C-alpha positions, 0 to 999 in steps of 0.5 A: 520510496514507501509506495515502491516498497509497498508495491514490492512487498505485495507483488513479490510475495504470494503470502502478502498478496493473499493477505491483501486480497483477504483484507479487501474482501473483509472490508468489502472494498467495491473499488479495490485494485492492486498496489501500483508501481511508482515509476520515476519518469512517468507522472501518471504512474505516480498518481495511479500509485498514490490513488491505489494506496488511498483507495486501498489504504485500510486493506493495506493497513489490515493486511500488514497488521495481520502479517506482522502479527501472524507471520514469522521471519523477515516477512513479519519484520518487513510488514511491521516496518511498512506498517509503521511508515504508512501510519505516520501522519506525514505519509498520509498528509503528503499522499493526499496532497500529491494525489491532488497535485498529480491529479491535475496533471 
């Protein structure tokens, strides 16, 4: 999943995580958090993962944009790919719909 790929991208790379934290600070996110793992068997983890993406969406986009422009090699390519998927309207709309549905469970 895209959310799972985003979680892996930001948690497995210290560089990507640093960009993410810098973006959160630059955007003055009061309710900042880490990107959460989307577990296949736990509904509440899915809601938490989507909630973290929604809360941190601007910071995630900013971090991926900065990495894709400033980075080199595979990290830059991976950031550009994730950025492309996260900006698609279908991802944004689906995220908000799932957030509402999973929030009720």
